[in-house]
BAFI-3210 file (N, C-alpha, C; in Angstrom, 3 decimals, decimal comma, padded with zeros to 6 digits):
// residues 52
n [1|2|3|4|5|6|7|8|9|10|11|12|13|14|15|16|17|18|19|20|21|22|23|24|25|26|27|28|29|30|31|32|33|34|35|36|37|38|39|40|41|42|43|44|45|46|47|48|49|50|51|52]
n.u [-005,928|-005,832|-004,831|-003,633|-003,041|-003,230|-004,374|-007,495|-008,113|-008,449|-007,173|-007,781|-006,073|-005,422|-003,271|-002,573|-003,005|-001,972|-003,536|-005,578|-008,732|-011,540|-014,356|-016,157|-017,360|-019,002|-022,078|-024,249|-027,316|-028,895|-026,695|-023,302|-020,284|-017,724|-014,297|-010,913|-007,482|-003,965|-002,805|-002,192|-004,377|-006,135|-008,889|-009,034|-009,165|-010,797|-012,829|-013,265|-016,187|-017,358|-020,174|-022,731]
n.v [-019,586|-016,538|-013,357|-010,111|-007,499|-004,732|-002,608|-003,775|-004,796|-007,702|-010,718|-013,890|-016,801|-019,915|-022,101|-024,621|-024,675|-022,281|-020,108|-017,190|-016,126|-014,622|-012,477|-013,099|-011,599|-013,285|-015,086|-017,284|-018,014|-015,664|-015,108|-014,073|-015,602|-017,235|-017,331|-018,476|-017,531|-017,392|-014,872|-011,970|-009,619|-006,429|-006,981|-009,160|-008,319|-007,871|-005,927|-005,533|-004,777|-003,523|-004,669|-003,147]
n.w [015,902|017,528|016,696|017,617|015,892|016,156|018,834|019,926|017,448|015,534|014,055|012,585|012,501|011,079|012,298|011,365|008,632|007,896|007,092|006,808|008,095|006,506|005,720|002,944|-000,133|-001,413|-001,383|000,406|000,082|002,087|003,581|004,137|003,030|004,835|004,260|003,636|003,266|002,328|002,620|004,611|004,793|004,752|004,803|006,436|009,001|012,109|014,215|017,639|019,319|022,226|024,110|025,839]
ca.u [-005,109|-006,269|-003,731|-004,082|-002,000|-003,418|-005,304|-008,900|-008,246|-008,057|-007,165|-007,897|-005,139|-005,397|-001,848|-002,384|-002,984|-001,353|-004,489|-006,356|-010,168|-012,134|-015,734|-016,164|-018,541|-019,839|-023,216|-024,978|-028,617|-028,762|-025,506|-021,983|-019,474|-016,390|-013,276|-009,570|-006,416|-002,678|-002,317|-002,726|-004,871|-007,013|-010,200|-008,925|-009,196|-012,080|-012,761|-014,124|-017,018|-017,969|-021,635|-023,038]
ca.v [-018,697|-015,151|-012,406|-008,730|-006,656|-003,389|-002,702|-003,925|-005,347|-009,103|-011,581|-015,300|-017,592|-021,350|-022,444|-025,881|-024,400|-020,965|-019,287|-016,219|-016,135|-013,338|-012,521|-012,928|-010,980|-014,376|-015,360|-018,546|-017,492|-014,284|-015,028|-013,963|-016,802|-017,067|-018,051|-018,338|-017,456|-017,296|-013,500|-011,161|-008,395|-005,604|-007,617|-010,198|-007,700|-007,739|-005,010|-005,910|-003,678|-003,954|-004,569|-002,660]
ca.w [016,683|017,423|016,794|017,768|015,294|016,717|019,964|019,583|016,093|015,608|012,872|012,942|011,707|011,316|012,225|010,644|007,193|007,732|006,329|007,566|007,827|006,150|005,233|001,492|-000,737|-001,900|-000,498|000,424|000,487|002,580|004,425|003,519|003,221|005,422|003,499|004,179|002,280|003,002|002,733|005,694|004,161|005,561|004,956|007,467|010,335|012,788|015,346|018,752|019,798|023,487|024,242|027,196]
c.u [-005,622|-005,065|-004,309|-003,003|-002,044|-004,401|-006,766|-009,164|-007,684|-008,053|-007,186|-007,068|-005,274|-003,943|-001,565|-002,248|-002,285|-002,221|-005,294|-007,820|-010,617|-013,565|-015,710|-017,387|-019,466|-020,946|-023,730|-026,355|-028,457|-027,491|-024,230|-021,161|-018,147|-015,429|-011,931|-008,566|-005,093|-002,177|-002,973|-003,094|-005,802|-008,365|-010,191|-009,121|-010,620|-011,874|-013,749|-014,871|-017,691|-019,480|-021,932|-024,058]
c.v [-017,275|-014,252|-010,998|-007,795|-005,206|-003,521|-002,750|-004,465|-006,766|-009,754|-013,017|-016,115|-019,060|-021,786|-023,748|-025,653|-023,087|-020,051|-018,409|-016,265|-014,720|-013,552|-012,176|-012,127|-012,030|-014,646|-016,777|-018,182|-016,024|-014,073|-014,852|-015,192|-016,427|-017,922|-017,851|-018,287|-017,197|-015,870|-012,777|-009,805|-007,650|-006,274|-008,753|-009,642|-007,534|-006,814|-005,456|-004,671|-004,152|-003,734|-004,179|-003,526]
c.w [016,438|017,646|016,896|017,219|015,777|017,867|019,496|018,199|016,109|014,229|013,374|011,971|012,084|011,191|011,483|009,145|006,861|006,851|007,273|007,136|007,472|005,691|003,752|001,057|-001,340|-000,882|-000,680|000,968|000,877|003,396|003,602|003,904|003,874|004,617|004,179|003,034|002,999|003,220|003,901|005,115|005,108|005,791|005,971|008,866|010,846|013,974|016,404|019,241|021,087|023,492|025,683|027,887]
res [x|x|x|x|x|x|x|x|x|x|x|x|x|x|x|x|x|x|x|x|x|x|x|x|x|x|x|x|x|x|x|x|x|x|x|x|x|x|x|x|x|x|x|x|x|x|x|x|x|x|x|x]
***
């Protein structure tokens, strides 16, 4: 489920587990790991940037 708490800002919530997705500082090779937790924190927010 995608929620928009502020205009242009989105959070991703899995309603089955009630957990929010965020980008962790943990890495798998050169990639950052996506994780989920039950708290709605600032690090859960994603900003949409239009591409021209």
